[in-house]
N, C-alpha and C positions, 0 to 999 in steps of 0.2 A: 801736475807737476807730481811725481811721487812720492812718498815719502821712502827711507833707505831703510827697509827690512830685513834685507840679507844679511846670511850671517859674518861677511865681514866688514860690517858697518854695526859700531859702535850704537845694541839697542836704546840707549839713554842718550845720550850729549848730542851722539851724529844726531836721532832727529829732533828734538829740542834744536840746535840749527838752520838745520837745511829747512824746520817750518817755517824758523825767524826769520831767514832769507831768502828764502821766497817770497814769504810777503813783503819784506821788504824791497825787492827787485818791479817786483809787480805783478806775481804772479796772481791769477784768477781765486786758484782752488789745489789741495792737494788731495794728497787718494794713498787708499793703503788697499791691499790684496788679500786675498785670503787662501791660506793653502798649511794644513799644519802637521803633513808627514811626506811621508817620502818609498814608496816599498823599496823592498833589498831587491822582491822580483818585480822583472821589470813586463815578462812577458807575455805573448797574447794579452789579454784581456785585463789586464794589469798596464797596459801602456799609457803613457802620455796624455790628454785629452782624449784617451776611449781607444786610439789607433793601435791597433794592435802589433809587440814589438815594441812601439816606439819609445826610446830611451826620457827617459826624466832629468832634467838639466840640475846639474852637482847645485845652484843656485838657492833652488827651493830645498835644501835642507838647511831645516833651520831659523823659518822664517818666523817675524816676531808677530804675538798675535794685531789685529789688526784693529779692533775698537782700540785697546788696549796704547797701540801708535797714536792713534787716529784721538784718542785724550790727552796723551803727553802737545800734542800739536797744537788742538786746543785750545791750551793751559798758558802758552808763549804764542799764539799769536791771537790778532781782537778782529779783521775784515776778512780773513781769506776761507771760504766756502774750504769745504769738508764732504769729503769722500770718498764711497766704501765701491770699489770698482773689482774683483764684485766677494757682495758676501753670502756664503751657498747655505742658501738657508736652511733646506734641509738638513743640517747637519746642525741645528740649533735648537732645543725649543720655544717654539712661536711667541710664547707670551714672554720670554724673556725676553728674549731680540729684541721686540717692539717697546722693551719699555726701558734695553739697554740706549736703544739709538733715540730714545724720546727725552733720559738724563743724559743725555752728550747732546742733543739739542738742547734742553732747560741750560743745561753750564755754555755750549757754545755763544748764546742769545740768538739760536733759527740758522744755523749757518752746515748743516746738516743737510748732505744731499745720499740718499738708501741707495745704493747702484744693486742688487740683487740674480744672484743666479740662482738657478736648480745644482752645476755638480753632474761631475761625473766621473770622479774616481770610485770604482768599487773599493779600492783600499780605505776612504777615508769616510766612502758609509759604512762599511762594518766596521770600522774602529768609535765612529761619532757618532753618528748619523741614526737619529729619532723615528727612521724612517728607512722598511730597504728603502736599493736606489729606484727600484720602476715605476715607486711612487710618488716623484718625486714634483712630481709636474702639479699633483693634487696638496699635494704640502705647502708646492710656492702657492696656490689660490687660501689655503687655510690658510697661511698667514698672512696672505695681505687681508683676507677676513677679520682674525685675532690683531692687527695693526689697525684698521680702520676707528675697530672698539677701543683698544685702550688706547688710543693718543687721542682719541673721542672724551667725552664729557663725561666724569660723575654722573648718577653709577654709569656701570659699564658690564657690559652682557654679550655674553656670546654661549653659541654650541654650537662643535663640527664633534668627526664621528671620535675623536681622541678628545677635547677638552671644555669643558664648562665654567661660566661664570655666571652665577645669578647675580645680579644688581649689587657689583662690590666699590667699593675705590682703588683704583689703579695712579699711583703716580712716581713723578714728576709728570705734566703733561708738557708736547714740545713749544718751544716759544715761539713756534709760526710750524702751519702747515707743515709737514717733511715731504720734500719733492722723492719721489720712487722711482727709478730707471733699473727696468729692466733689461736682461742680456737678449744672447740667441740669434741669431740671425734666418731660423727657419719660419717656415708660415705659420706650425704649431705657436713656436712666439714671438713672433708681429703682432699674433691675431689675442693676446696673450696683455702685451702692451697696449695695444690698442684698445684695448677692452678695459684698461685698470689702470694702467700705468703713466705719469706726468712723462717719460721717456724713453727712446732705447740706447741703452747704452751698447756704444759696436763693439768690441773686443778687436781689434786688430784689423776690424776693415778696410779696403782703401777703398780710396775717392769711388772707384768704377763702382763695390758693389754701393755703396751709399748712394751713389747717384740712381742704380736700378731699384731697390729697395725700399729708401724713404718716399717715395711716389706712394710702393702699394700700403706699406704703412699708413701714409696719411690717410688714404685713400679706404680702411682698414678703419679707421679713425671714426671721417666722415659715414660712413656707416654701421656704427652703433652709435651713430648719435651726436657724436661730440667734432666740433670745431677745429678742424685739422692742423688747425697754425701753433695750435695749445700744445703738440707733441711733440719734446727734444730731441733731437740727436745728438750724443755724445761719443765720440769717439778714442780709443786706447789708440796710440802709435806705442809699439810695443817697438824695442832698437835693443840691441842686447852687442852695439860694439859701434863705438862712432870713426870707426877708419872710412874715411870717400873711399863709393864703391864709384868705379868702372864701368859696372857690364850692362851692358843694352840687351834688352830692356834690364831698367836695374832692381832687383827684386820691393814688393816692399819694405818699406820704413828702414831697408837700408843705407847706410851713408854715415855720411858728415854732418854739425850741424847745421851748413850751408843748405842740405840736401833734405834733412829733416825741415829746417824753416819752410820749403817750397813744398814740402810734401800737407805742411800745416794749410796753409794757403789751397792747394790741390783738394782738403776735406771742406775747408768753407764755400768754396767753388760748387765743391758739389751741394752740401748743404747741410752741415753740417753746423751748428751752436757754436757746441766745445768743444775741444781738444784737448789731452791730457797724454802728456810723457815718459816712456820708463826708464829713465837715463839712469836711475842710481844700478837697473843692471846691468849698461854698461861705461861705469865708472867705479872707478879705485877705492876710494874713501872720497871723504862729506867733503873737503873743499875742490874736490876736480868736481865731485857734483854740483857745487853751484856754483862755478868756475863757469864751464857748461850752461848750468842754468839760466845763468846770466846773457852769457853768449848769445842762447837760442831764442829768447828772449826778445833781447835788439833785434833781432834778423828778420822773429817773426811781425814787431813792432814795425821796422821800415816797411816789409813786405805790403801787412796790412795800409 
């Protein structure tokens, strides 16, 4: 389940209440996403998801910081995993981001799932990006190299085209090896997952897409010398409206809680190992979020 990061929620009390409730209900994981701004000019290349002229949703205005939000949830829970879906790696300095994730993992007792992506917004890159948008793939590989070093034993050493550390101590260390999940569905993205990640984080991917791309990913992993069964698949179900859908065929992830439970079952059948749902985008307040989360959990477990 996603945590409530939108501006119609209280960034303190509602996050705490939702995190505690989801753990008590029985959810396996809590998730946050990263959105740092909304441009007023949304024409041409400024459109949502890099689609020309596609408007940004108003709910993206005032999204809380991902790692601050996840830290609040970590402080009031004990068991539930803590996922980022996703952090836009090129918007961060790599060593600092690696250390933040390590600190959160150490503080939470080894519960962090690092879902990472390369981003798409030219406005976010212009405002905060440490590299140009055109170098986002290189920035991801650079981060993964630096994170491997930072999360490993001291003394830490690394050299990239931008950064260097010569036999330094960096801590705290993660409580255990942090699982890295990478986003994207194109061939290049999946090749990076196969070579460098513990799993694929498929945002809003349909069961049909998962069933088609997952065998390709695992074949790439095998070609890279890895056991393909060790490469996991996590899928985000993006929902904005919990009104029952009567459309035929039903649009992906449109519908009420009963229909979303059926979608979870379909994703499991397609090969997904883990699914999380963006219910905060479709609920008006934290009470409704918790009530719908409890209903969804019951329905999914009944199907399973």
